[in-house]
C-alpha positions in Angstrom: -32.2 -49.4 168.1 -29.1 -50.3 169.9 -28.8 -51.8 173.4 -26.6 -49.5 175.3 -24.7 -51.6 177.9 -23.0 -50.2 181.0 -21.6 -51.3 184.4 -23.4 -49.7 187.2 -21.3 -48.2 190.0 -23.1 -48.7 193.3 -22.4 -45.1 194.3 -24.2 -43.7 191.2 -27.6 -42.0 191.7 -30.0 -43.3 189.0 -32.3 -40.5 187.6 -35.4 -41.7 185.7 -36.0 -38.4 183.9 -33.9 -36.5 181.4 -32.2 -33.3 182.4 -34.3 -30.2 181.7 -33.9 -28.3 178.5 -33.2 -24.7 178.1 -36.6 -23.8 176.5 -39.5 -22.6 178.7 -41.2 -25.4 180.7 -44.8 -26.3 179.5 -46.9 -27.7 182.4 -49.1 -30.4 180.7 -50.7 -31.1 184.2 -51.8 -27.5 185.1 -55.1 -27.5 186.7 -57.9 -26.2 184.4 -59.4 -24.2 187.2 -56.2 -22.0 186.6 -57.1 -20.9 183.0 -60.0 -22.8 181.3 -62.9 -23.5 183.8 -65.4 -20.9 185.1 -65.5 -20.5 188.8 -68.1 -22.7 190.6 -71.2 -20.9 192.0 -74.6 -21.5 193.4 -75.8 -22.7 190.1 -73.0 -25.1 189.3 -70.7 -26.6 191.8 -67.0 -27.4 191.8 -67.9 -31.1 191.9 -69.7 -30.8 188.6 -73.2 -31.2 190.2 -76.2 -28.6 189.7 -76.0 -26.1 192.5 -78.6 -25.4 195.1 -79.9 -22.5 193.2 -79.8 -24.2 189.7 -82.8 -23.0 187.6 -83.9 -23.5 184.0 -86.8 -21.9 182.0 -89.9 -23.7 180.8 -91.9 -23.4 177.5 -95.3 -25.3 177.2 -97.0 -25.5 173.8 -100.4 -26.1 172.3 -100.2 -26.4 168.5 -102.7 -27.1 165.8 -101.1 -27.9 162.4 -102.6 -28.8 159.0 -100.7 -30.6 156.3 -101.5 -29.7 152.7 -100.4 -32.9 150.8 -101.4 -31.3 147.4 -99.1 -28.3 147.9 -96.4 -29.8 150.4 -97.1 -27.1 152.8 -98.4 -26.5 156.4 -100.3 -24.0 158.3 -100.3 -23.7 162.0 -101.5 -22.0 165.1 -99.8 -22.1 168.5 -100.1 -20.9 172.1 -97.0 -20.8 174.1 -96.7 -20.3 177.8 -93.2 -19.2 178.8 -92.2 -19.3 182.5 -89.2 -17.3 183.8 -87.5 -19.4 186.4 -84.3 -17.4 186.3 -83.5 -14.7 188.9 -83.5 -12.1 186.1 -86.1 -9.8 184.7 -86.6 -10.3 180.9 -87.6 -7.4 178.7 -87.8 -9.5 175.7 -87.8 -13.2 174.5 -86.0 -14.9 171.7 -87.6 -17.5 169.5 -85.9 -19.7 166.8 -87.2 -19.5 163.2 -85.2 -22.5 161.8 -87.1 -22.6 158.5 -85.7 -19.3 157.5 -82.4 -21.1 157.2 -83.5 -22.0 153.7 -84.1 -18.4 152.6 -81.5 -17.6 150.0 -80.5 -14.4 151.8 -80.1 -16.2 155.1 -76.7 -16.3 156.8 -76.3 -20.1 156.2 -76.2 -20.0 152.3 -74.8 -16.5 152.3 -71.7 -17.6 154.2 -71.1 -20.7 152.2 -67.8 -20.5 150.4 -67.5 -22.2 147.0 -64.4 -22.6 144.8 -64.5 -22.3 141.0 -66.0 -25.7 140.0 -64.9 -27.6 136.9 -67.8 -30.2 137.2 -71.0 -30.0 139.1 -73.5 -33.1 139.6 -76.9 -32.7 138.5 -78.2 -33.1 142.0 -75.9 -30.3 143.2 -77.1 -28.0 140.4 -80.6 -28.8 141.3 -80.1 -27.9 144.8 -78.3 -24.6 143.9 -81.1 -23.5 141.5 -83.8 -24.5 144.0 -82.1 -22.4 146.7 -82.5 -19.5 144.4 -86.1 -19.8 143.6 -87.9 -22.0 146.3 -90.3 -19.8 148.5 -88.9 -21.0 151.8 -89.2 -19.7 155.3 -91.8 -18.8 157.7 -94.9 -16.7 156.9 -95.7 -15.3 160.3 -99.6 -14.7 160.1 -100.1 -13.6 163.7 -98.1 -12.8 166.7 -100.3 -11.7 169.7 -100.8 -11.9 173.4 -103.4 -14.5 174.6 -106.0 -11.8 174.7 -105.4 -11.1 171.1 -103.5 -7.9 171.5 -100.6 -7.6 169.1 -97.1 -8.5 170.4 -94.3 -6.3 169.2 -91.7 -8.4 167.5 -88.6 -8.2 165.2 -87.3 -10.9 162.8 -83.5 -11.2 162.6 -83.0 -13.9 160.1 -83.4 -17.2 161.9 -84.2 -15.5 165.2 -87.4 -13.8 166.4 -87.3 -11.2 169.2 -90.6 -10.8 171.1 -90.6 -7.3 172.8 -92.7 -7.6 175.8 -95.2 -4.7 176.8 -94.3 -5.4 180.5 -91.0 -6.9 181.8 -91.2 -10.6 182.7 -90.2 -10.8 186.4 -88.6 -13.9 188.0 -91.2 -16.5 188.7 -93.8 -15.0 186.3 -95.2 -16.5 183.1 -96.4 -15.0 179.9 -98.8 -16.5 177.3 -98.8 -15.5 173.6 -99.9 -16.9 170.1 -97.8 -17.4 167.0 -99.5 -18.5 163.9 -97.5 -19.3 160.7 -97.2 -21.3 157.5 -94.4 -22.5 155.3 -93.6 -24.5 152.2 -92.0 -27.8 153.0 -88.7 -28.4 151.5 -87.8 -31.4 149.4 -85.1 -32.9 151.8 -82.9 -34.6 149.2 -82.7 -31.3 147.2 -82.1 -28.7 149.9 -80.6 -31.0 152.6 -82.6 -30.2 155.6 -83.1 -32.1 158.8 -86.7 -32.5 157.8 -88.8 -32.2 154.7 -90.7 -34.4 152.2 -89.7 -37.2 149.8 -91.6 -37.9 146.7 -92.1 -41.4 145.2 -92.4 -41.2 141.5 -93.6 -44.7 141.0 -96.8 -44.3 143.0 -97.1 -40.5 143.2 -97.1 -40.4 147.1 -95.2 -38.3 149.5 -93.5 -39.0 152.8 -93.1 -36.1 155.3 -90.6 -35.9 158.1 -91.4 -32.7 160.0 -88.7 -31.2 162.3 -87.8 -27.5 163.1 -91.3 -27.0 161.8 -92.6 -24.5 164.4 -91.3 -21.4 166.1 -89.4 -22.8 169.2 -88.3 -20.7 172.4 -84.6 -20.1 172.5 -82.6 -21.3 175.5 -81.9 -18.8 178.3 -79.5 -20.0 181.1 -76.9 -18.9 183.5 -73.8 -19.5 181.5 -74.7 -18.0 178.1 -77.8 -15.8 178.8 -79.8 -15.9 175.6 -78.5 -18.6 173.1 -79.5 -16.5 170.1 -76.8 -17.5 167.7 -78.1 -17.6 164.2 -79.0 -21.0 162.6 -76.0 -21.4 160.2 -76.3 -25.1 159.6 -73.9 -27.1 161.7 -74.7 -25.9 165.3 -78.0 -27.4 166.1 -80.3 -26.5 168.9 -80.5 -25.2 172.3 -84.1 -25.6 173.8 -86.2 -25.5 176.9 -88.2 -28.4 178.4 -92.1 -28.1 178.5 -95.2 -29.9 178.0 -96.8 -30.2 174.5 -100.4 -30.9 173.1 -100.2 -31.0 169.3 -103.1 -31.6 167.0 -102.0 -32.7 163.6 -104.5 -32.9 160.7 -103.4 -34.9 157.6 -105.2 -36.8 154.9 -107.4 -39.5 156.3 -105.4 -42.3 154.9 -102.1 -41.2 156.2 -100.3 -42.8 159.2 -98.7 -40.4 161.7 -95.6 -41.0 163.9 -94.9 -38.4 166.5 -93.2 -37.4 169.7 -95.6 -38.2 172.5 -98.5 -40.4 173.3 -101.5 -40.6 170.9 -104.6 -39.2 172.7 -107.4 -40.3 170.3 -106.6 -43.8 169.0 -110.3 -44.6 168.7 -110.7 -41.8 166.2 -107.7 -42.4 163.9 -107.0 -46.1 164.2 -109.1 -49.1 163.3 -110.1 -51.6 165.9 -107.7 -54.2 164.3 -104.9 -51.7 164.6 -105.7 -50.9 168.2 -105.9 -54.8 169.0 -102.4 -55.2 167.3 -101.0 -52.4 169.5 -102.2 -54.1 172.5 -100.7 -57.4 171.3 -97.3 -55.6 170.6 -97.1 -54.3 174.1 -96.1 -57.7 175.5 -94.7 -59.3 172.4 -91.3 -60.8 172.2 -90.9 -59.7 168.7 -92.3 -56.8 166.5 -96.0 -57.0 165.7 -97.2 -55.4 162.5 -99.8 -52.6 163.2 -100.0 -51.7 159.5 -98.7 -54.6 157.4 -96.9 -54.3 154.1 -99.8 -55.5 152.1 -102.1 -52.8 153.8 -99.6 -50.1 153.1 -99.4 -51.0 149.5 -103.0 -51.0 149.1 -103.3 -47.7 150.9 -100.9 -46.1 148.4 -103.2 -46.6 145.4 -105.8 -44.0 146.1 -105.7 -40.6 147.8 -108.6 -38.9 149.6 -109.9 -35.4 150.3 -111.0 -36.4 153.8 -108.8 -35.6 156.8 -108.1 -36.9 160.3 -106.6 -35.1 163.2 -104.1 -37.0 165.4 -103.7 -35.6 168.9 -100.5 -36.3 170.7 -99.3 -35.1 174.2 -95.8 -35.2 175.5 -94.6 -34.1 179.0 -91.1 -32.8 179.9 -89.7 -32.7 176.2 -87.4 -30.0 174.7 -88.8 -30.4 171.2 -91.4 -32.1 169.0 -91.3 -33.8 165.7 -93.6 -36.0 163.5 -93.8 -37.9 160.2 -96.8 -38.6 158.0 -97.5 -40.8 154.9 -100.0 -43.1 153.5 -97.0 -45.4 152.5 -96.0 -46.2 156.1 -95.8 -49.8 157.3 -95.8 -49.8 161.2 -94.5 -52.3 163.5 -94.1 -52.2 167.5 -92.9 -54.0 170.3 -93.0 -53.3 174.0 -90.0 -53.3 176.3 -90.1 -53.3 180.2 -87.3 -53.3 182.6 -86.8 -51.5 185.9 -88.3 -48.0 185.4 -88.4 -48.4 181.6 -91.8 -49.1 180.0 -91.6 -48.2 176.4 -93.3 -49.0 173.1 -90.6 -49.3 170.4 -92.1 -48.6 167.0 -90.9 -48.3 163.4 -92.5 -46.6 160.4 -91.2 -47.3 157.0 -92.4 -47.5 153.3 -92.2 -50.8 151.4 -89.0 -49.5 149.9 -87.3 -50.0 153.3 -87.9 -53.7 153.4 -86.5 -56.4 154.1 -83.9 -54.4 156.0 -86.4 -52.4 158.2 -88.8 -55.0 159.3 -85.9 -57.1 160.5 -83.6 -54.6 162.1 -85.2 -51.3 163.0 -87.3 -52.0 166.1 -84.8 -54.6 167.1 -82.1 -51.9 167.1 -84.4 -49.5 169.1 -84.7 -52.0 171.9 -81.1 -53.0 171.8 -80.1 -49.2 172.2 -82.4 -48.8 175.2 -81.1 -51.9 177.0 -77.6 -50.8 176.8 -78.0 -47.0 177.2 -79.9 -47.8 180.3 -76.9 -49.7 181.5 -74.6 -46.8 181.1 -76.8 -43.9 181.9 -80.3 -44.1 183.3 -83.6 -45.8 182.5 -85.2 -44.6 179.4 -88.1 -42.4 180.9 -90.4 -41.8 177.9 -93.4 -44.1 176.9 -92.4 -44.3 173.2 -89.2 -44.6 171.1 -89.7 -44.4 167.3 -87.6 -45.0 164.1 -88.8 -43.5 160.9 -87.5 -44.3 157.4 -87.6 -41.3 155.1 -85.4 -38.9 153.2 -83.4 -37.8 156.2 -80.2 -39.7 156.8 -80.2 -39.5 160.5 -81.8 -37.0 163.1 -83.2 -37.2 166.5 -86.0 -35.6 168.5 -87.7 -36.5 171.7 -89.2 -40.0 171.4 -88.8 -40.0 167.6 -85.9 -40.4 165.1 -85.5 -40.2 161.4 -83.1 -42.7 159.7 -82.3 -43.1 156.0 -80.5 -46.4 155.0 -82.6 -48.6 152.5 -81.9 -51.4 150.0 -81.5 -50.6 146.5 -83.3 -52.0 143.5 -81.4 -53.5 140.6 -82.7 -51.8 137.4 -82.5 -54.9 135.2 -84.0 -57.6 137.6 -86.1 -55.3 139.9 -84.7 -57.3 142.8 -83.8 -55.6 146.1 -80.2 -55.9 147.4 -78.3 -54.3 150.3 -74.6 -54.2 151.1 -73.0 -55.0 154.4 -72.3 -51.2 154.7 -76.1 -50.4 154.3 -77.0 -53.1 156.9 -74.6 -52.0 159.5 -75.2 -48.4 158.5 -78.8 -48.8 159.4 -78.3 -50.5 162.6 -75.6 -47.9 163.6 -77.7 -45.0 162.6 -80.7 -46.1 164.6 -78.5 -46.8 167.7 -77.0 -43.4 167.3 -80.3 -41.4 166.8 -82.3 -43.3 169.6 -79.3 -42.8 171.7 -79.7 -39.1 171.1 -83.1 -39.2 172.9 -80.8 -39.6 176.0 -78.2 -37.0 174.9 -79.2 -34.2 174.3 -83.0 -34.7 174.4 -82.7 -35.6 178.2 -79.3 -34.5 179.2 -80.1 -31.1 177.6 -76.7 -29.7 176.3 -76.4 -26.5 174.2 -75.8 -28.0 170.8 -75.4 -24.6 169.1 -72.4 -23.9 171.3 -70.9 -27.4 171.6 -71.7 -30.0 169.1 -69.3 -32.5 170.6 -71.3 -32.6 174.0 -74.1 -34.6 172.5 -72.5 -35.9 169.3 -69.3 -37.1 170.9 -70.7 -38.5 174.0 -73.5 -40.2 172.1 -71.0 -41.7 169.6 -69.0 -43.1 172.5 -72.2 -44.7 173.8 -73.0 -45.9 170.4 -69.8 -47.6 170.2 -70.4 -49.6 173.5 -73.9 -50.7 172.2 -72.6 -51.7 168.8 -70.0 -53.9 170.4 -72.7 -55.6 172.2 -74.6 -56.4 169.0 -72.1 -58.9 167.6 -68.4 -59.8 167.9 -66.2 -57.5 165.8 -69.0 -55.2 164.8 -67.6 -52.8 162.2 -67.9 -49.6 164.2 -66.9 -46.7 162.3 -65.8 -44.6 165.4 -64.6 -45.4 169.0 -61.5 -47.5 168.4 -58.4 -45.5 169.0 -56.8 -46.9 166.0 -59.5 -45.3 163.8 -58.8 -41.6 164.9 -55.0 -41.6 164.4 -55.0 -40.3 160.8 -57.1 -37.3 161.7 -55.2 -36.5 164.9 -52.0 -36.4 162.8 -53.6 -34.2 160.1 -53.3 -30.5 159.5 -56.0 -27.8 159.9 -57.5 -29.2 163.0 -59.4 -27.3 165.7 -59.6 -28.3 169.4 -62.7 -30.2 170.3 -63.6 -27.2 172.6 -64.4 -25.1 169.5 -67.9 -23.6 168.7 -69.9 -25.7 166.3 -69.7 -23.2 163.5 -65.8 -22.9 163.6 -65.0 -26.7 163.3 -63.0 -27.6 160.3 -63.3 -31.4 160.1 -66.8 -31.8 161.6 -67.2 -35.5 161.7 -63.8 -36.3 163.3 -63.8 -33.3 165.6 -67.2 -33.4 167.0 -68.1 -37.2 166.9 -64.9 -39.3 166.4 -62.2 -37.6 168.6 -64.4 -37.0 171.8 -65.9 -40.6 171.4 -62.5 -42.0 171.3 -61.2 -39.8 174.1 -64.0 -41.2 176.3 -63.4 -44.8 175.3 -59.7 -44.3 176.2 -60.6 -42.9 179.5 -62.8 -46.0 180.2 -60.5 -48.7 178.9 -57.0 -47.3 179.6 -56.9 -44.3 182.0 -59.7 -44.8 184.5 -60.9 -48.3 184.1 -64.3 -49.7 183.3 -65.8 -49.9 186.7 -64.7 -46.5 187.8 -65.5 -44.8 184.6 -68.9 -46.3 184.2 -69.9 -45.3 187.7 -68.6 -41.7 187.1 -70.6 -41.5 183.7 -73.7 -42.8 185.2 -73.4 -40.1 187.9 -73.0 -37.4 185.3 -76.1 -38.7 183.4 -78.2 -38.8 186.6 -77.0 -35.5 187.8 -77.9 -33.6 184.6 -81.0 -35.6 183.5 -83.6 -33.0 182.3 -81.0 -30.3 183.0 -78.4 -28.4 180.8 -74.8 -29.3 181.7 -71.9 -27.5 180.3 -68.3 -29.0 179.4 -67.0 -28.1 182.9 -69.9 -29.9 184.5 -69.0 -33.1 182.7 -65.3 -32.9 183.3 -65.8 -32.0 187.0 -68.2 -34.8 187.4 -66.0 -37.5 185.9 -63.2 -36.4 188.1 -65.4 -36.1 191.2 -67.0 -39.5 190.9 -64.0 -41.4 189.7 -61.4 -40.0 192.1 -58.9 -39.6 189.2 -57.3 -36.2 188.4 -57.9 -35.8 184.6 -57.1 -32.1 183.9 -54.0 -33.2 181.9 -56.3 -35.5 179.7 -59.0 -32.7 179.1 -56.2 -30.2 178.4 -54.4 -32.4 175.9 -57.4 -34.1 174.2 -60.0 -31.4 174.4 -58.2 -28.0 174.5 -55.3 -28.7 172.1 -54.6 -30.2 168.7 -51.7 -32.2 169.8 -51.5 -36.0 169.1 -50.1 -39.1 170.7 -46.7 -40.2 169.4 -44.4 -41.8 172.0 -41.1 -43.0 170.7 -38.7 -45.5 172.3 -35.5 -44.0 171.5 -32.9 -46.1 173.4 -32.7 -49.0 175.7 -29.7 -49.0 178.2 -28.7 -52.2 179.9 -26.9 -51.6 183.3 -25.5 -54.2 185.7 -23.9 -53.9 189.1 -20.2 -53.1 189.1 -18.8 -55.6 191.7 -15.8 -53.4 192.2 -13.8 -56.7 192.2 -10.9 -56.1 190.0 -10.6 -59.7 188.9 -14.3 -59.5 187.7 -14.5 -55.9 186.5 -11.2 -55.8 184.4 -12.4 -59.0 182.7 -15.7 -57.5 182.0 -14.1 -54.4 180.6 -11.8 -56.5 178.4 -14.8 -58.4 177.1 -16.7 -55.1 176.2 -13.5 -53.9 174.4 -13.2 -57.1 172.4 -16.8 -56.9 171.2 -15.9 -53.6 169.4 -15.4 -54.1 165.6 -11.8 -54.3 164.4 -10.8 -51.1 162.5 -10.4 -51.2 158.8 -6.8 -50.3 159.0 -6.1 -53.1 161.4 -7.8 -55.6 159.2 -6.0 -54.5 156.1 -2.6 -54.6 157.9 -3.2 -58.2 159.0 -0.2 -59.5 156.9 2.1 -56.7 158.0 5.5 -57.7 159.5 5.6 -55.4 162.4 8.7 -53.8 163.6 8.3 -55.4 167.0 8.1 -58.9 165.5 11.3 -58.1 163.6 13.2 -57.0 166.7 11.7 -58.7 169.8 14.0 -56.9 172.2 11.8 -53.8 171.6 9.0 -55.4 173.6 8.7 -54.4 177.3 6.2 -54.5 180.2 3.6 -52.6 178.4 3.5 -55.0 175.4 2.4 -57.8 177.9 0.1 -55.7 180.1 -2.7 -53.2 179.4 -5.4 -51.3 181.2 -7.3 -54.4 181.9 -4.4 -55.9 183.8 -5.3 -56.5 187.5 -2.6 -55.1 189.8 -2.0 -55.7 193.5 -2.9 -52.2 194.1 -6.3 -52.9 192.6 -6.7 -55.9 194.9 -5.6 -54.0 198.1 -8.1 -51.2 197.1 -11.0 -53.7 196.8 -10.1 -55.3 200.2 -10.2 -51.9 201.8 -13.6 -51.3 200.3 -15.0 -54.5 201.6 -13.8 -53.7 205.2 -16.1 -50.6 205.1 -19.1 -52.4 203.9 -21.8 -54.3 206.1 -23.0 -57.6 204.9 -26.2 -56.2 203.2 -24.0 -53.8 201.2 -21.6 -56.5 200.3 -24.6 -58.6 199.0 -25.7 -55.6 196.9 -22.4 -55.9 195.1 -23.2 -59.4 194.1 -26.7 -58.5 192.9 -26.9 -60.0 189.3 -30.0 -58.2 188.1 -30.4 -56.3 184.9 -31.1 -52.6 185.1 -32.7 -51.4 182.1 -33.2 -47.6 181.4 -35.7 -46.9 178.6 -35.6 -43.5 177.0 -38.8 -42.1 175.6 -39.6 -39.0 173.7 -43.1 -37.3 173.3 -43.0 -36.4 169.6 -46.8 -35.7 169.4 -47.1 -33.4 172.3 -50.1 -35.0 174.0 -49.1 -36.7 177.1 -50.3 -40.4 177.8 -49.5 -43.4 179.7 -46.7 -45.4 178.4 -47.9 -49.0 177.9 -45.2 -51.6 177.3 -44.9 -55.3 176.4 -41.6 -56.7 177.6 -40.4 -59.9 175.8 -37.6 -61.9 177.6 -35.0 -64.4 176.3 -36.8 -67.4 177.9 -40.0 -66.7 175.9 -42.0 -65.1 178.6 -43.7 -61.8 178.3 -44.8 -59.0 180.7 -47.2 -56.0 180.4 -46.3 -52.8 182.2 -48.3 -49.7 182.5 -46.5 -46.5 183.3 -48.9 -43.7 184.3 -49.1 -40.4 182.4 -47.9 -38.5 185.4 -44.3 -39.7 184.5 -44.3 -36.6 182.2 -45.1 -34.1 184.9 -41.7 -32.5 185.1 -40.3 -33.3 181.7 -43.2 -33.4 179.0 -40.9 -33.8 176.0 -38.4 -36.7 177.2 -38.4 -39.1 180.1 -36.6 -42.3 180.9 -37.8 -45.1 183.0 -35.8 -47.7 185.1 -36.9 -51.3 185.0 -35.0 -53.9 187.3 -35.4 -57.5 185.9 -33.6 -60.7 186.5 -34.5 -61.8 182.9 -32.8 -60.7 179.8 -35.0 -58.4 177.5 -35.1 -59.1 173.9 -37.9 -57.0 172.6 -40.0 -53.9 173.9 -43.2 -52.7 172.3 -45.1 -49.5 173.2 -48.9 -49.6 173.1 -49.0 -53.2 171.9 -52.9 -53.1 171.8 -53.2 -49.8 170.0 -55.2 -48.2 172.8 -53.7 -44.8 173.1 -54.2 -43.6 169.5 -50.5 -43.4 168.9 -50.2 -42.0 165.4 -46.8 -43.5 164.5 -46.3 -47.1 165.6 -42.9 -47.5 163.7 -41.0 -45.9 166.5 -42.7 -48.1 169.2 -40.3 -51.0 168.9 -36.9 -52.0 170.3 -35.2 -53.4 168.4 -36.7 -51.5 165.3 -38.6 -53.6 163.1 -39.2 -53.4 159.3 -42.6 -52.0 158.3 -44.4 -54.5 156.1 -46.3 -53.4 153.0 -47.3 -54.7 149.5 -46.5 -53.7 145.9 -49.3 -54.1 143.4 -48.4 -54.9 139.8 -50.4 -53.9 137.0 -50.6 -54.3 133.3 -50.2 -51.2 131.3 -53.1 -50.3 129.0 -51.6 -49.6 125.6 -55.0 -49.0 123.9 -55.1 -46.0 121.7 -58.0 -43.5 121.6 -58.2 -41.3 118.7 -60.8 -38.8 117.2 -60.7 -40.9 113.9 -61.8 -44.0 115.9 -64.6 -42.2 117.8 -65.9 -40.6 114.6 -66.2 -44.0 112.9 -68.1 -45.5 115.9 -71.6 -46.6 115.0 -74.4 -44.4 116.2 -76.7 -46.3 118.5 -80.4 -46.3 118.1 -82.9 -45.3 120.8 -83.4 -49.0 121.6 -79.7 -49.7 121.9 -79.0 -46.8 124.3 
């Protein structure tokens, strides 16, 4: 880019923004209360806090469940007490039947679109065929009031409506029974958030049980009943309650579960109980069930059963896992109001990764999430290795990465991707116990409110694990390709309508929050505001407006422009440095100014015609008498009239004004254009002729009156040699090639390859020797 140089007349008014354009003005800083936010009320305040009449429902469960290890199925009986804390009268209740998602006629599989395939993997074909034939879904064997009288109901795909005999008034409770059974899916085949894994080598099963019981749907002030069907992406909206769950499994199984074990004397050996006590104050994980004990346990099954009883208070869900293959380790962690037993359950196939990293990752997560939100309030935090790649529930998570076994040597190996993938997924899923298991957002409506927020905190925790931890999401530079891509939807899009799910619901909101913390608000202010949000909405159900309002309320920073651009639009960041103008003060002294003007003229390139006429014998040279005054003088000649005018000017100036004419500073005007549409601060590195450098941060508000083009005046005594926009790549600018003055070449590499001239013919393939079975 060229440096445009001008003399600056003292009477000129400098403008730092471009003239307005003819097209309609778009106000990027319009307040969201005008067109996006719901009006505050007694339930949710304008500050983002719960209102003085905030309410939420409660659902308490007593469940007895029996696992059939021979047939991979469960039967269960539940008693549910539902309390109506709303001001409304309810004539019916809605219950989630998530296992019905696997019925071939359910809305999920029926709404999947498939193009005509040319190739299908064996695993995909197995999944498709199983979907057609597997006897999935709930068998509801009884739905009745607590007195045994039938309770009228209607099954609508993945939702169950209970039609009450008597309306449930505000403040009243109703107790009813739901008994059911279902066949457990093979998780790797049908791709569920729970299911079983079969180990062919030893003939054993590992069960991760989630969405396994009919769960009360959420009812709240913003949406009423959240009874959207379970299509697949949008997860869950649930109510807090107290649970007592009795899990009957084969006697040689080990069970991991939400809640606290109530009958350890009946299901654990004295050695296991002693090890648990030792683990509570240990500085490292203690094996409750060792690898040797787990391998021995795999060898023989049993027809005997044991019932493990767990209780959990103030949780919105309940999950468990069971297998005779489990190794079990534990380590206590205490700090401030957190007193938790971190525990990991995994088969031998998970080692050596799991015994080294799982429980350590749990504790690391709790340490750092506590710093950024609130003290972990539950007594246990569990990581289970099984067929589910990554899923979260109160106090328990399912995490998938394992080493692989080399087929020839039988040795176990793992890649760096697997190692860091395990650490990251445990951080992520344990983090979900905070968001949304405690800060109870409506996942079926807004996936990003738990996934995006949690991915942001995951990034912060990962960066405390080791220097240059290979975080997948969080860094602004990692989201630029997505933000410049087509077929996007705004972050504020319902979970089932998102097009690029991972980037939209995880990556972009996580990056946005990180940019707020590092670039817009600052760490101290943002951390305070985010902790305020977490404390305000702990064990409550916030909406997006509650988050946005709280972060503004607690930080004192107006962020409506940021929410509008990052969350309500698909615009991207691309700020271009178009021109740099250098202006210096016009002293109005003709001796100085005419010389300056002559110098500028002489710097212009000589025209091609003049160059080629260099040897011409001009007429005026042939006849010198033709030369006159104007051949000796030009527009740069200083006249007495010029000198007189200058003296008259000086007479009318005071000493301060005269000094201004002698100001030797450089006035740089930088022209910027907003090519991506998303307004952001303009961050600059200024490089000077003397080798020094200066960092300048221009706030986003510079775009208020001209969101497409702005100019900024910088007054410096030094001479600029280079300007760089966003030198630290902190704004997610998608095109850095227009961030430099002067423009720079874009480096790249050319890879050379050797052409493969080998021929492949039917004749050669026909003559190939047929391999024996031993050679295959």
